NUNU-887076 format. One record per residue: residue in three letters; x, y, z of N, C-alpha, C in turn; residue number from 1. Coordinates in steps of 0.2 Angstrom, whole numbers, plus 2048, in hexadecimal, padded with zeros to 3 digits. Each point is the difference from the previous one (the first is absolute). Example, Ala and Ser with C-alpha at 12.3 -4.5 7.8 and 13.67 -1.06 7.14 Angstrom:
! NUNU-887076
['ALA', [842, 7E4, 827], [7FC, 806, 800], [804, 806, 800], 1]
['SER', [7FE, 805, 7FC], [804, 806, 801], [7FC, 805, 803], 2]
This chain:
! NUNU-887076
['MET', [C59, 738, EC4], [800, 804, 804], [7FB, 802, 802], 1]
['ARG', [802, 804, 808], [7F7, 801, 800], [800, 80A, 7FF], 2]
['PRO', [7FC, 802, 7FD], [7FF, 806, 7FF], [801, 805, 806], 3]
['ALA', [803, 806, 7FF], [7FE, 805, 806], [7F9, 802, 801], 4]
['LEU', [7FF, 7FF, 804], [7F7, 803, 801], [800, 808, 802], 5]
['PRO', [7FD, 805, 800], [7FD, 803, 803], [7FC, 800, 807], 6]
['ALA', [7FE, 804, 806], [7FC, 7FE, 804], [7F9, 801, 801], 7]
['THR', [7FF, 802, 7FA], [7F8, 803, 7FF], [801, 803, 7F8], 8]
['VAL', [7F9, 7FD, 7FB], [800, 801, 7FA], [7FA, 804, 800], 9]
['THR', [7FF, 805, 7FC], [7F6, 804, 7FE], [801, 7FD, 7F9], 10]
['VAL', [7F9, 7FD, 802], [7FD, 7FB, 7F9], [7FF, 803, 7F9], 11]
['THR', [802, 803, 7FC], [7FF, 803, 7FB], [7FD, 7FE, 7F8], 12]
['GLN', [7FC, 7FB, 801], [7FD, 7FE, 7FC], [7F8, 803, 7FF], 13]
['ALA', [7FC, 801, 7FA], [7FB, 804, 7FF], [7FB, 7FE, 802], 14]
['ARG', [7FB, 801, 805], [7F8, 7FF, 802], [803, 7F9, 802], 15]
['HIS', [808, 7FE, 803], [7FD, 7FB, 805], [7FE, 806, 808], 16]
['PRO', [7FD, 7F8, 804], [7FC, 804, 805], [806, 803, 805], 17]
['LEU', [804, 7FE, 7FF], [806, 801, 806], [806, 806, 7FB], 18]
['GLU', [7FF, 805, 7FC], [801, 804, 7FC], [803, 805, 804], 19]
['GLY', [807, 801, 801], [801, 806, 806], [803, 7FF, 804], 20]
['ARG', [7FF, 7F9, 804], [801, 7FF, 807], [808, 7FE, 801], 21]
['ASP', [801, 802, 804], [805, 7FD, 804], [803, 7F7, 805], 22]
['LEU', [800, 7FE, 7F9], [7FF, 7F8, 807], [807, 7FD, 800], 23]
['ARG', [7FE, 7FD, 806], [808, 7FC, 803], [800, 7FA, 7FE], 24]
['VAL', [80B, 800, 7FB], [801, 7FE, 7FE], [801, 7F8, 804], 25]
['LEU', [800, 7F9, 7FF], [800, 7FA, 806], [804, 7FC, 7FB], 26]
['GLY', [7FE, 802, 7FA], [805, 7F8, 7FC], [7FF, 802, 7F9], 27]
['TRP', [804, 7FA, 7FB], [7FC, 7FB, 7F9], [802, 7FE, 7FD], 28]
['MET', [800, 7FF, 7FB], [7FE, 7F8, 7FB], [803, 803, 7FC], 29]
['ARG', [802, 7FC, 7FC], [7FF, 801, 7F8], [7FA, 7F9, 7FC], 30]
['ARG', [7FC, 802, 7FC], [7FA, 7FB, 7FC], [801, 802, 7FA], 31]
['LEU', [801, 7FC, 7FC], [800, 7FF, 7F9], [804, 807, 7FD], 32]
['GLY', [808, 7FF, 803], [803, 804, 7FE], [7FF, 808, 802], 33]
['ARG', [7F9, 803, 805], [800, 805, 802], [803, 800, 808], 34]
['LEU', [802, 807, 804], [800, 800, 806], [7F9, 803, 801], 35]
['GLU', [7FE, 7FE, 805], [7F8, 802, 805], [805, 7FF, 808], 36]
['LEU', [7FC, 806, 802], [804, 803, 807], [7F9, 7FC, 806], 37]
['MET', [802, 7FF, 806], [7FA, 7FD, 803], [7FE, 806, 807], 38]
['LEU', [7FB, 804, 800], [7FF, 806, 802], [7FB, 800, 807], 39]
['GLU', [803, 802, 802], [7FB, 801, 807], [7F9, 806, 7FE], 40]
['LEU', [7F9, 7FC, 7FF], [7FC, 805, 7FC], [7FD, 805, 808], 41]
['PRO', [7FC, 805, 803], [7FE, 805, 801], [7FC, 7FA, 806], 42]
['ASP', [7FC, 7FB, 7FE], [7FE, 7FC, 808], [802, 7FD, 801], 43]
['GLY', [808, 7FD, 7FE], [803, 7FD, 802], [806, 7FA, 800], 44]
['SER', [7F8, 7FF, 7F8], [800, 7F7, 7FB], [807, 804, 7FD], 45]
['LYS', [800, 7F9, 7FE], [808, 801, 7FA], [7FF, 7FC, 7FA], 46]
['ARG', [802, 807, 7FA], [7FC, 7FE, 7FA], [809, 7FF, 7FC], 47]
['LEU', [800, 7FE, 7F9], [806, 7FD, 7FD], [7FE, 807, 7F9], 48]
['ILE', [803, 804, 7FD], [7FD, 804, 7FA], [807, 803, 7FE], 49]
['PRO', [800, 800, 7F9], [805, 801, 7FD], [803, 804, 7FF], 50]
['ALA', [807, 7FF, 804], [806, 807, 7FC], [7FB, 806, 7FD], 51]
['GLU', [7FF, 7FD, 7FD], [7FE, 806, 7F9], [7FD, 804, 800], 52]
['HIS', [7FA, 7FF, 807], [7FA, 802, 803], [801, 805, 806], 53]
['THR', [807, 801, 800], [801, 803, 805], [808, 806, 7FF], 54]
['SER', [802, 804, 806], [805, 805, 7FD], [808, 7FC, 802], 55]
['HIS', [7FD, 7F9, 7FF], [806, 7FE, 7FE], [803, 7FC, 7FA], 56]
['HIS', [7FB, 7FF, 7FB], [801, 801, 7FA], [804, 804, 7FD], 57]
['ASP', [803, 804, 802], [805, 807, 7FB], [807, 7FC, 802], 58]
['SER', [800, 7FC, 808], [806, 7FF, 802], [806, 7FB, 7FD], 59]
['PRO', [803, 7FF, 7FD], [802, 7FA, 7FA], [803, 7FB, 80A], 60]
['ASP', [7FE, 7FA, 7FA], [7FF, 7FA, 804], [806, 7FC, 802], 61]
['PRO', [804, 800, 805], [805, 7FD, 7FF], [802, 7F9, 802], 62]
['GLY', [7FB, 7FB, 801], [7FB, 7FA, 7FF], [7FE, 7FE, 7FA], 63]
['GLN', [7FF, 802, 7FC], [7FC, 7FD, 7F9], [805, 7FF, 7FD], 64]
['GLY', [807, 801, 7FF], [804, 7FD, 7FA], [7FE, 800, 7F9], 65]
['ALA', [802, 7F9, 7FC], [7FC, 802, 7FB], [7FA, 7FE, 7FE], 66]
['GLY', [7FB, 7FD, 805], [7F8, 7FE, 800], [802, 7F8, 801], 67]
['THR', [7F7, 7FC, 7FD], [801, 7F9, 801], [801, 800, 7F8], 68]
['LEU', [806, 7F8, 803], [804, 7FE, 7F9], [7F9, 7FB, 7FF], 69]
['GLY', [7FE, 7FF, 802], [7FC, 7F8, 7FF], [7FC, 7FC, 806], 70]
['ARG', [7F9, 7FD, 7FE], [7FD, 7FB, 804], [801, 7FA, 803], 71]
['THR', [800, 7FF, 806], [805, 7FC, 804], [7FD, 7F9, 7FB], 72]
['ALA', [7FB, 7FE, 800], [802, 7FA, 7FB], [804, 801, 7FB], 73]
['ASP', [800, 805, 7FA], [802, 800, 7FC], [80A, 802, 7FF], 74]
['LEU', [802, 802, 808], [808, 7FE, 801], [801, 7FB, 802], 75]
['LEU', [7FA, 7FD, 805], [802, 7F9, 801], [803, 7FC, 7F9], 76]
['GLY', [7F9, 802, 7FC], [802, 7FB, 7F8], [807, 801, 7FC], 77]
['LEU', [800, 808, 801], [807, 801, 7FF], [808, 7FD, 801], 78]
['SER', [800, 7FF, 806], [805, 7FC, 806], [7FD, 7FA, 7FC], 79]
['VAL', [7FC, 7FC, 800], [801, 7FB, 7FE], [807, 7FD, 7F9], 80]
['LEU', [7F9, 805, 7FB], [804, 801, 7FA], [808, 7FF, 801], 81]
['VAL', [802, 805, 802], [806, 803, 801], [805, 7FB, 804], 82]
['SER', [7FB, 7FA, 804], [805, 7FD, 804], [801, 7FA, 7FA], 83]
['ALA', [7FA, 7FF, 7FB], [7FF, 7FB, 7FF], [809, 801, 7F9], 84]
['LEU', [800, 804, 7FD], [806, 804, 7FB], [805, 7FE, 802], 85]
['SER', [7FE, 804, 80A], [809, 7FE, 800], [801, 7F9, 801], 86]
['VAL', [7FC, 7FC, 800], [801, 7FA, 803], [803, 7FC, 7F8], 87]
['ARG', [7FC, 802, 7FC], [801, 7FF, 7F7], [808, 801, 7FD], 88]
['ARG', [803, 809, 803], [805, 803, 7FD], [804, 7F8, 806], 89]
['SER', [803, 801, 806], [804, 7FC, 802], [800, 7F8, 7FD], 90]
['ASP', [7FB, 7FD, 7FB], [801, 7F9, 7FE], [802, 803, 7F9], 91]
['ARG', [800, 804, 7FF], [803, 802, 7FA], [808, 800, 802], 92]
['ALA', [803, 806, 802], [806, 802, 803], [802, 7F9, 803], 93]
['ALA', [7FD, 7FB, 802], [801, 7F8, 802], [803, 7FA, 7FB], 94]
['GLY', [7FD, 803, 7FC], [801, 7FC, 7F9], [7F9, 7FD, 800], 95]
['GLY', [7FB, 7FF, 801], [7F9, 7FD, 801], [7FF, 800, 7F8], 96]
['THR', [7FB, 801, 800], [7FA, 801, 7FA], [7F9, 802, 803], 97]
['ASP', [7FE, 803, 7FA], [7F8, 804, 804], [7FC, 7FC, 801], 98]
['ARG', [7FD, 802, 802], [7F8, 7FB, 802], [7FB, 803, 7FE], 99]
['GLN', [7FD, 7FC, 7FD], [7FB, 801, 7F9], [7F9, 7FC, 802], 100]
['GLY', [7FD, 801, 7FE], [7FA, 800, 802], [7FD, 7F9, 7FD], 101]
['PRO', [7FA, 7FA, 800], [802, 7FB, 7FC], [7FD, 803, 7FA], 102]
['GLY', [802, 7FC, 7F9], [7FD, 801, 7FB], [803, 804, 7FC], 103]
['ARG', [807, 805, 803], [804, 804, 7FD], [806, 7FB, 800], 104]
['ARG', [804, 804, 7F9], [803, 7FD, 7FB], [809, 808, 804], 105]
['GLY', [804, 7FB, 801], [809, 807, 800], [7FF, 800, 7F9], 106]
['SER', [804, 807, 800], [802, 803, 7FB], [804, 7FB, 7FA], 107]
['GLY', [802, 7F8, 805], [804, 7FD, 7FA], [7FD, 7FB, 7FB], 108]
['GLY', [7FA, 7FE, 800], [7FC, 801, 7FB], [7FE, 7F8, 801], 109]
['GLY', [7FE, 7FD, 7FC], [7FE, 7F7, 800], [7FF, 7FE, 803], 110]
['ARG', [7FD, 7F9, 800], [800, 7FD, 808], [805, 7F8, 801], 111]
């Protein structure tokens, strides 16, 4: 969901070179779980500035949700694990046996 953004924000970060300046909001992005605003600077250039450094910081962010769940690589690894467990459960339900690695013995005991 795209957060509702004002047309302009004021830079509120103490000692920031643009502190107190009203800047036009061009867009936004989320990096490392943090909302950043794409602002048009007085010279016409563009810069990403963390929302917490602006007057938008006090506004609720409807696009934030619960935050970052995890890194992409971790989520992909988790999906592989869940798929493997799902197949294993399906095999058990169908009357199959557990898949065990080499050298492991089942709970039934000896050879």
